[in-house]
N, C-alpha and C positions, 0 to 999 in steps of 0.2 A: 504494500500500500504506500503510495506517495502522493502528497499534496504539494502543489507548487503555486505560491502566490494566491492562495484561495481566500476569498472574502464571501460573506453571506449577509444578505439583509432580507427581511420579510416584507413583501409588498413595497410600500413607499417609506417604511420606517427606517431609521438610521441603521447602519451596518452593525451586526452583532459579532461578526468575526472579521479580522483585518489582516490580510497578507499572511495567511498561515502557510508555513513551509514545514513539512513533516514527512519523514520516511520511517516506516515501520518494517523492519526486516522480518523475514519469515522466522517464526519460532521465538520471537521476542516477547517480553512481558513488561508492560508499563502501567504504572498508576497515572491517573489524570486527576489533578487537584486544582483547587482554586475556590474563591468565595462564591456564594450564591449569586447568580446573574453574570458570572464571568464568561459564560459561553461554552461550558463543558458539554451540556446536552446538545447544543447546536452542532458542536464539532462531532460528537458521536453520530448524530443524524446524517451528517455529510459522509463520514467514514462508512456508515452502514448502507449508503446509497439510497437513503430515504428521501434525500433532497439533492438537487443539482446546485452547484455553487453559483453565486452571482457573477463571480469572475475567478480566473485561475483555472487550473486543471487538476484532475484526480485520475490517478492510475491505480488499478487494483488487479491483482493476479496477472499483471503484465498487460492489461488492456486499459486504454484511455476511454473513460465512460462517455465522453461526448462523441465518440466515433463508433459506437456500437448501437445495435437496434434494441427494441424493447424486449424481445425474446432473449437475447444475449444478456441483457441487464438482469432479467429475472433469474437466469442461470447463475450469474455471479452472486446475486443476493442469497441464493440457496446455500452458498458456501460460507455464509456469515451468520453467526448466532448472535442475537441481541437480547439483553435483559433490559427492558425499558423501565424507567423510573416509575411510570404509572402501571406497570406490569402487563396490561392489555390482555388479560385472560378472557376467554370466551365464556361468558357467564352461563350459557345454556349447556355447556359441556362439563363433564366431570373432570376431576383432577387428572385421572388416567387419560381421558380423551384429549385434554388440552396438551399433554406431553406427547401423546402418540401422533398428534396431527401432522407435524413436519415429516415424520417417517411415512405416514400414509400418503401424504401429498407426493412424496418421492417414489411411491410404489413399492414400499418394503413388504416383505412377506408378513402376513398378518400374525401367524403363530409366533414368529420370532419377535415381532413388535410387541406382542402381549408379554412375552418373557422379559425382554429388555426393559420395557417401561415399568413393569412391576418391580423388577430388581432395582432399577434406579430410584423409584419412589420409596422402596423399602430401605435402601441405603441412606436416604435422606430422612428417615424416620417417619415416613408417611404411608407405611404399609397398610394401615387401617383406614386410610382416607382415599383409597383409589376411586371410589364411586361418589365421593363428596363433591358437591358443586362449590365453586369459588365462594359463594355467599355463605356457605357453612364452614368456611375455614377462617382461621385467624389471619391477621395481616402477615405474620411471619410465615405461616404455612403457605399462603398465597405466593409469597416471595420465593419459597422453595420450589413450588410448582413452576413458576415462571422461569426460574433458573434451569430446572430439569428440562423444560421444553427447549431452551436455547442451546443446551449442550448435548442432548441425547443423540443427535446425528453426527457428533464429532465435527463441528465446523472448523474450517481452516483459520478463521478469524472470529474471535469472541469479543464482543463489546458489552460491558456491564455498567449500567448507570446506577450508582449507589446501591449495589446488591445486598449490602449488609446493614442498611439503614433501619430496617424494621424488625431485626432479629436480635436475640441475645448473644452474649459473647461466645457461648459454647457452640451455637449454631453458626456463628460467623466463622469460627475456626474450622468447622466442618465444611462450610462452603469454600473457604480458602484452600482447604485440602483438595477439594474437587478441582478448583481452578488451577492449582499447581500441578495436579496430575494431568489435566488436559494439556497444559503447557508442556510438560515433559513428553507428551505424545506428539509434540510438534506444532501445536496450535499457537497462533499469535494472539495475545491477550491484551486488551486495554480495559482497565477497571477504574472508573471514576469514583472518587471517595473524598469525604471531608476528614476522614479519620487519620490523624497523625500517628496514633497508636498502631493502626493497621500497617501504615507505611513503614514504621520503625520495626515492626515484628517481621515483616516480609520485605527485605531490602532490595526491591527492584527499582529501576530508574523511575523518576517522577517527572511527568510533563506538567507544567504549571500554567494555568490560564489566569490572565489578569485583564479585565476590561476588553475581552475579545481578542487578546494577543497571546501567543503561545511562546513559552520559554522552554526550549528543548535542552535536556541535560547533555553534558559531555559524554563521550563514549566511556562506558564503565560506570560503576556505582559512585555516588558522591563520596567525598572524603569522609572517612570515619565510619563508613557503612560497608558491611561485608559484601562480597560478590554474591549475585543472586543464585546461589545453589541452596535452595531452601528445602529443609525437611520439616514437615509438620509434626509437632510434638503430640503424642497421644494424649487424649483427655477422656478419662473414664466417664465424665458427666455428659459427654456428647456421643451418643451411640452412633457408630459408624465412623467417627473421626479418626480412629486409629486403624481402620481397615482400608485395603485398596478398593477401588470401585468394582462393582460386580463385573465379572469377566464378560467382555463383549459389549457392555452397555455403552461404551464410547467408541465402538468399532463400527465404522460406516459400511463395512463390507456387506453386511446382511441386507442393506438397502438395495444392493444390486443383484442379490442371489435370485430373486423371483420378482417378476413384474406382473401385476394383475392385468389381465386382458380386458 
């Protein structure tokens, strides 16, 4: 992913992003931080290909987005997982069906989808909530479902907007374990957060937004911080936090094994 001189404004309002230059190497992990209103969510919307820039260029997976057609753009979006700040769960679907939706859209084998989704939600502590509607879940449980939906197909690029904002510390560690494991499998991860505690515990480079402008860290971790080889400490109070993800649940190969006619 590369952004060159990217600016963004909504309709006739003043620009919310100014001259953003950013290169995300494959397999990198970055935090995105900054005060409320700095432009973090707008930047994630650009990176997720939800919006075109007002000016500048965006290249993702080697393709310039202003030079491809709608079908190609949709194909690129399928390789990106997004955890939205407002979650965007489908209220008429169960927790299970919300998470299964991306796999079903991609034509995954239904029997394997059932197994993988159940395993994923069980790992996240929601094994007894598979059939619950979003309205019957707590905010933290809804957050877990949204995150499971974003990562179940093993996206090459994962964008998460304040994914730990509505959950307790134990579940935050569980989710960070999930993000770290996904990163170790080769995904590029950008995680927006206000939490300095989180950024200190997991010493990945930090992109800082201020008034719509981006400060990009130098190569390597900031002075005084360890290199980003992070092992998550087990925590007995967070079930699943000390276990690897269920086998195959982040493996996209099953998506291609069978296509429904």
